[in-house]
Each structure stands twice: as structure tokens, then as C-alpha cells.
C-alpha positions as CSV (number, residue, x, y, z in Angstrom):
1,M,3.8,-13.5,11.6
2,A,7.5,-13.1,10.6
3,Q,10.2,-12.4,13.2
4,Q,10.0,-8.8,14.4
5,Y,12.4,-6.5,12.7
6,Y,13.2,-3.1,14.3
7,L,14.0,0.1,12.5
8,E,16.8,2.3,13.8
9,F,14.4,4.8,15.5
10,E,12.6,1.9,17.2
11,K,15.7,0.6,19.1
12,P,14.7,2.0,22.5
13,L,11.4,0.2,22.1
14,A,13.1,-3.0,21.0
15,E,15.2,-3.0,24.2
16,L,12.1,-2.5,26.4
17,E,10.2,-5.3,24.6
18,R,13.2,-7.6,25.0
19,K,13.1,-7.0,28.8
20,I,9.4,-7.7,28.8
21,Q,10.0,-11.0,27.0
22,E,12.8,-12.0,29.4
23,L,10.5,-11.5,32.4
24,L,7.8,-13.5,30.7
25,D,10.2,-16.3,30.0
26,F,11.5,-16.2,33.6
27,S,8.0,-16.1,35.1
28,T,6.7,-19.4,36.6
29,D,3.9,-20.6,38.9
30,T,6.2,-19.8,41.9
31,V,7.7,-16.7,40.5
32,D,5.0,-14.2,39.6
33,L,6.3,-11.2,37.6
34,K,2.9,-10.0,36.3
35,T,3.1,-6.6,38.1
36,E,6.6,-5.9,36.7
37,V,5.5,-7.0,33.2
38,A,2.4,-4.8,33.4
39,K,4.4,-1.8,34.3
40,L,6.9,-2.3,31.4
41,E,4.1,-3.0,29.0
42,K,2.4,0.3,29.9
43,K,5.7,2.0,29.4
44,A,6.2,0.3,26.1
45,D,2.7,1.4,24.9
46,K,3.5,5.0,25.8
47,M,6.9,4.9,24.1
48,R,5.3,3.3,21.0
49,E,2.6,6.0,20.8
50,E,5.2,8.8,21.2
51,I,7.5,7.3,18.5
52,F,4.8,6.7,15.9
53,S,2.9,10.0,16.5
54,G,6.0,12.0,15.7
55,L,7.5,10.3,12.8
56,T,9.5,12.4,10.3
57,R,8.7,11.9,6.6
58,W,11.9,9.8,6.2
59,Q,10.9,7.6,9.1
60,T,7.4,7.2,7.6
61,A,9.0,6.0,4.4
62,Q,11.0,3.4,6.3
63,V,7.8,2.2,8.0
64,A,6.0,2.1,4.6
65,R,8.8,-0.3,3.4
66,H,8.9,-2.4,6.5
67,I,9.5,-6.1,5.6
68,N,6.8,-7.3,8.0
69,R,4.2,-4.9,6.6
70,P,1.1,-6.7,5.1
71,F,1.2,-7.1,1.4
72,T,-1.7,-7.4,-1.1
73,M,-2.1,-11.2,-0.6
74,D,-2.2,-10.6,3.2
75,Y,-5.1,-8.2,2.8
76,I,-6.9,-10.5,0.3
77,N,-6.7,-13.3,2.8
78,L,-7.8,-11.2,5.8
79,I,-10.6,-9.1,4.1
80,F,-12.0,-11.0,1.1
81,T,-13.4,-14.5,0.6
82,E,-13.4,-17.0,-2.2
83,F,-10.4,-15.4,-3.9
84,V,-9.5,-17.0,-7.3
85,E,-6.2,-15.7,-8.7
86,L,-6.1,-15.1,-12.5
87,H,-2.8,-15.1,-14.3
88,G,-1.1,-13.7,-17.5
89,D,-1.6,-10.9,-19.9
90,R,-2.5,-13.2,-22.9
91,N,0.4,-11.6,-24.7
92,F,3.8,-12.1,-23.2
93,G,3.7,-13.8,-19.7
94,D,2.6,-13.7,-16.1
95,D,4.1,-10.9,-14.0
96,H,4.4,-12.0,-10.4
97,A,4.8,-8.4,-9.1
98,I,1.1,-7.9,-9.7
99,V,-1.6,-10.3,-8.5
100,G,-5.3,-10.2,-9.2
101,G,-8.4,-12.1,-9.4
102,L,-12.0,-12.6,-8.4
103,A,-13.1,-12.4,-4.8
104,R,-16.0,-11.5,-2.6
105,L,-16.2,-8.5,-0.2
106,D,-19.0,-9.0,2.3
107,G,-20.4,-11.6,0.0
108,E,-20.4,-9.3,-3.1
109,P,-18.3,-10.3,-6.1
110,V,-15.5,-7.9,-6.8
111,M,-12.2,-7.8,-8.8
112,V,-9.1,-7.3,-6.7
113,I,-5.7,-6.2,-8.2
114,G,-2.5,-5.2,-6.3
115,H,1.3,-5.0,-6.3
116,Q,2.9,-7.9,-4.4
117,K,6.3,-7.8,-2.7
118,G,8.3,-10.6,-1.1
119,R,9.8,-11.1,2.3
120,D,12.7,-13.4,2.0
121,T,15.3,-13.3,-0.8
122,K,13.7,-16.0,-2.9
123,E,10.3,-14.4,-2.8
124,K,11.7,-10.9,-3.4
125,V,13.3,-12.1,-6.6
126,Y,10.1,-14.0,-7.6
127,R,8.1,-10.9,-7.1
128,N,10.7,-8.7,-8.7
129,F,10.7,-6.6,-5.5
130,G,7.2,-5.4,-6.3
131,M,8.2,-3.7,-9.5
132,P,6.0,-4.7,-12.4
133,N,7.0,-5.2,-16.0
134,P,4.6,-4.1,-18.8
135,E,3.0,-7.6,-18.8
136,G,2.0,-6.9,-15.2
137,Y,0.1,-3.7,-16.1
138,R,-1.4,-5.5,-19.1
139,K,-2.5,-8.3,-16.9
140,A,-4.1,-5.7,-14.6
141,L,-5.8,-4.1,-17.6
142,R,-7.2,-7.5,-18.7
143,L,-8.7,-8.0,-15.3
144,M,-10.1,-4.4,-15.3
145,E,-11.8,-5.1,-18.7
146,M,-13.2,-8.3,-17.2
147,A,-14.6,-6.4,-14.3
148,E,-16.2,-3.9,-16.7
149,R,-17.7,-6.7,-18.7
150,F,-19.3,-8.4,-15.7
151,K,-20.1,-5.2,-13.8
152,L,-17.8,-6.0,-10.9
153,P,-16.5,-3.3,-8.6
154,L,-12.7,-2.9,-8.7
155,V,-10.4,-2.8,-5.6
156,T,-6.7,-2.1,-6.1
157,F,-3.8,-2.2,-3.6
158,V,-0.8,0.0,-4.4
159,D,2.6,-0.9,-2.9
160,T,5.6,-0.5,-5.3
161,P,8.8,1.4,-5.4
162,G,7.9,2.0,-9.1
163,A,7.6,0.2,-12.4
164,F,10.6,-1.9,-13.3
165,P,13.2,0.2,-15.3
166,G,15.0,-2.6,-17.0
167,I,15.9,-2.6,-20.7
168,G,13.5,-5.5,-21.4
169,A,10.6,-3.7,-19.8
170,E,11.3,-0.6,-21.9
171,E,11.5,-2.7,-25.1
172,R,8.1,-4.3,-24.3
173,G,6.5,-0.8,-23.9
174,Q,6.5,0.0,-20.2
175,A,5.4,3.6,-20.6
176,E,2.7,2.7,-23.1
177,A,1.3,0.0,-20.8
178,I,1.0,2.4,-17.8
179,A,-0.4,5.2,-20.0
180,R,-3.0,2.9,-21.4
181,N,-4.1,1.8,-17.9
182,L,-4.5,5.4,-16.9
183,R,-6.7,6.1,-19.9
184,E,-8.8,2.9,-19.6
185,M,-9.3,3.2,-15.8
186,S,-10.6,6.7,-16.2
187,R,-13.3,5.3,-18.5
188,L,-14.5,2.3,-16.5
189,T,-18.1,2.5,-15.5
190,V,-17.7,0.3,-12.4
191,P,-16.8,1.6,-8.9
192,I,-13.0,1.8,-8.3
193,I,-11.5,1.9,-4.9
194,V,-7.7,2.4,-4.6
195,V,-5.7,1.7,-1.4
196,V,-2.1,2.9,-1.0
197,T,-0.9,0.3,1.5
198,G,2.9,0.9,1.5
199,E,4.9,2.6,-1.2
200,G,3.1,4.5,-3.9
201,G,5.9,5.1,-6.3
202,S,5.5,7.2,-9.4
203,G,3.8,5.9,-12.6
204,G,4.3,2.3,-11.3
205,A,1.7,3.1,-8.6
206,L,-0.6,5.2,-10.9
207,G,-0.9,2.3,-13.4
208,I,-3.5,0.8,-11.0
209,A,-4.4,3.9,-9.0
210,V,-7.1,5.8,-11.0
211,G,-10.1,5.5,-8.7
212,D,-13.3,7.0,-7.4
213,R,-12.1,6.7,-3.8
214,V,-8.4,6.7,-3.0
215,L,-7.6,5.6,0.5
216,M,-4.1,5.6,2.1
217,L,-2.8,3.8,5.2
218,E,-1.6,6.1,7.9
219,H,2.1,5.2,7.6
220,S,2.3,4.7,3.8
221,I,3.8,7.1,1.3
222,Y,2.8,8.4,-2.2
223,A,5.1,10.4,-4.4
224,V,6.3,11.0,-8.0
225,I,9.7,9.4,-7.1
226,S,11.4,7.7,-4.2
227,P,13.4,9.9,-1.8
228,E,16.6,8.3,-2.9
229,G,15.8,8.7,-6.6
230,C,14.9,12.4,-6.0
231,A,18.2,13.0,-4.1
232,A,20.2,11.3,-6.8
233,I,18.7,13.6,-9.4
234,L,18.7,16.9,-7.4
235,W,22.0,16.5,-5.6
236,S,23.7,13.6,-7.4
237,D,23.7,11.9,-4.0
238,G,21.2,9.1,-3.2
239,T,22.2,9.1,0.4
240,K,20.3,12.4,0.9
241,G,17.0,10.6,0.9
242,E,16.0,12.1,4.3
243,Q,16.3,15.6,2.9
244,A,14.4,14.7,-0.2
245,A,11.6,13.1,1.7
246,E,11.0,16.4,3.5
247,A,10.8,18.2,0.2
248,L,8.5,15.6,-1.4
249,K,5.8,15.8,1.3
250,L,4.9,12.2,0.7
251,T,3.1,11.1,3.9
252,A,-0.6,10.4,4.1
253,R,-1.2,13.7,6.0
254,D,0.6,15.6,3.3
255,I,-1.3,14.0,0.4
256,K,-4.6,14.4,2.2
257,E,-4.0,18.2,2.5
258,L,-3.4,18.3,-1.3
259,D,-6.7,16.5,-1.9
260,V,-5.0,13.7,-3.8
261,I,-6.6,11.1,-1.5
262,D,-10.0,10.9,0.2
263,E,-9.3,9.1,3.5
264,I,-6.5,8.1,5.8
265,I,-6.9,4.6,7.3
266,K,-5.7,4.4,10.9
267,E,-3.0,1.9,11.7
268,P,-2.6,0.0,15.0
269,P,0.0,1.4,17.5
270,G,3.5,0.7,16.2
271,G,2.4,0.4,12.5
272,A,0.6,-2.1,10.4
273,H,3.6,-4.5,10.5
274,R,2.9,-5.2,14.1
275,D,-0.8,-6.1,13.8
276,H,-2.0,-7.3,10.4
277,K,-5.4,-8.3,11.7
278,T,-6.3,-4.9,13.2
279,V,-5.2,-2.8,10.1
280,A,-7.1,-5.2,7.9
281,E,-10.3,-4.7,10.0
282,N,-9.9,-0.9,9.8
283,L,-9.5,-1.2,6.0
284,H,-12.4,-3.6,5.7
285,V,-14.7,-1.0,7.3
286,A,-13.5,1.7,4.9
287,L,-13.8,-0.5,1.8
288,S,-17.3,-1.6,2.7
289,R,-18.5,1.9,3.3
290,S,-16.9,3.3,0.2
291,L,-18.3,0.5,-2.0
292,Q,-21.8,1.1,-0.7
293,E,-21.5,4.8,-1.4
294,L,-20.2,4.3,-4.9
295,K,-22.9,1.7,-5.8
296,K,-25.5,4.4,-5.4
297,I,-24.0,6.6,-8.1
298,P,-25.2,6.1,-11.8
299,A,-22.4,4.9,-14.1
300,E,-22.3,8.0,-16.3
301,Q,-22.1,10.3,-13.2
302,L,-19.4,8.0,-11.7
303,V,-17.1,8.4,-14.7
304,E,-17.7,12.2,-14.8
305,E,-17.0,12.6,-11.1
306,R,-13.8,10.5,-11.4
307,Y,-12.7,12.7,-14.3
308,Q,-13.3,15.9,-12.3
309,K,-11.6,14.4,-9.2
310,F,-8.3,14.0,-11.0
311,R,-8.6,17.3,-12.9
312,K,-8.7,19.1,-9.6
313,M,-5.5,17.5,-8.3
314,S,-3.4,20.6,-8.8
315,R,-2.2,23.6,-6.8
316,F,-1.0,26.7,-8.6
317,V,1.1,29.5,-7.0
318,E,1.4,32.7,-8.8
């Protein structure tokens, strides 16, 4: 696990955990500080619960972007077995912002695709900060078509600020690549399970997010635009991201109330970035259950229900 990084609103908790660590370091066979440590740990647990049960939408966005939060490859390693990564779109190149390949979920062959971010500077640049180019979406499409051909269920992990907006990406057909994925995913006859694990940003997220079951981690976000991007457009001031986040209603609870997602996956106390193993176990249970449910549905009915599911994702106010 990487060194713990604390967000601004976690500073009181950071100070308490620092004191606990100091006592543990000072404790010896002759100096027993277990009682004091236990008291502080109980206090830290209570503080952690209070902080994370009352997060604002802007704070939730910060947690969703946490540098220590598990990424797609972390979930693949913790949940799946026999993963074999497949590269390239057979047209332009291999986009490292999207990873995918064959794996087994509880022994059953599946196709896994997801956005991949980086933690240090070198890896962030290599992964293009989790923002795919058109070749990334075309690689994803190639793997989806392979899943369809071999009747493999599809599991996708969404975690991106959005599709890369560079000139080269536009020249190579960014919008077309995403639009085509939306169309083709809607037609696949295999079960599709989508998991929003961190940031679900605009069309960059939707390019791999048309599914029969859409799950969302408790402290992840899902919106048509980032809070900063929204603020820059509405008020010409990207620093008003906190205000924009409230207006966007981008948390898992908000999205569930709008019936855009099917289930919220519980995160461990303090967020997924503190305990990769526990959040992966919670997600594993949900994935296994969803897959077993979807396997019972005939292919034609599966496609029709998926179509109706997305048709209903609207609220009209007259």
C-alpha cells in the first residue's frame, strides 16, 4: 500500500493517527501502552465514521479521486484470476489509459475492461491520467466484440475524469469512437456489469458503461462533467467546483435516487483507499450475485431490458 495521503477534511484524523503511531513506536516490553492506544483507536474509529458519513458532494469528489484509491488493475488482481491482458485496437496503437483482457470470476471466463490511472508522475503520464484516446475506446470495442463472439460476460470498471480532449484525439475521431461503443454495447447479447469505482466523467465514462447492471462504490462520483469544468462554463471560474458539485448531484446516493445505477457498494470505514482488500471483497460479492442473476436471462430479453433500462433514465418536470 502506498504512503497514506490525507485530504484537507481528514486533518484531525491524521493528527490522531499520528499520535497512535507514536505510542506504538514508543511501546516496548517494559513500557505497555496498549490501553492508551486502544482508547485512541476507538476515538479514531468514531471520528472516521463521523467524517465519512457526512461528506459533502465536493468532499466525495475528492475521495473519489484519492491517489491511494484502488484502480482497475488492483481490482483485477484482488477479485479475478488468470488475467491475460490484451493490447491494441488493431488500427492505431495501444492506449494505456484503458486496460482489458480475459480473466476468471469464481472460475468462470469473463472479459474485463477498465480505465487505469497512475499514482506517481511517471505512471500518470504513461496512463495519460486515466483519460483515453480514441484508440482506447476502439481497443475496448475490440474486446467487447471478442466477448460477444465467445459468449463471455463483460465486466467494466469506470474511473476517468473524461475522454482525452487533445487535438490528436479529435483528429482520430474521439466522439465517433465513444458513440460507436454506446451503440455496440447496447446490442451485445452477453451480460454486462458496469462498476463506477472512482470518477465517472461524462462520455469518457459512458464509452464503457452501457450495462445490464450498473454498480457504484459508495464514495465514487458520476456526472456529465467534472465540478471544475462545470464551474468554468457556468461562472467562468473553475475554482467554484464546490458549488458546482452541489448542483450536479454526482454522488452514489444522488445517482441511485435518479435510477441511473442499480446498487451502491459499501466501502470500508475511511474509504476504499484505506482498505483495498475489504472493498474488493464487497465488490466481489456484488459481481458474483449480479452475474448469476443475468446468466438466467435469455439473450434477446437481456438486450431488450438493457434498452428499456437506459430509456427510462430521465426525469421530466413540467
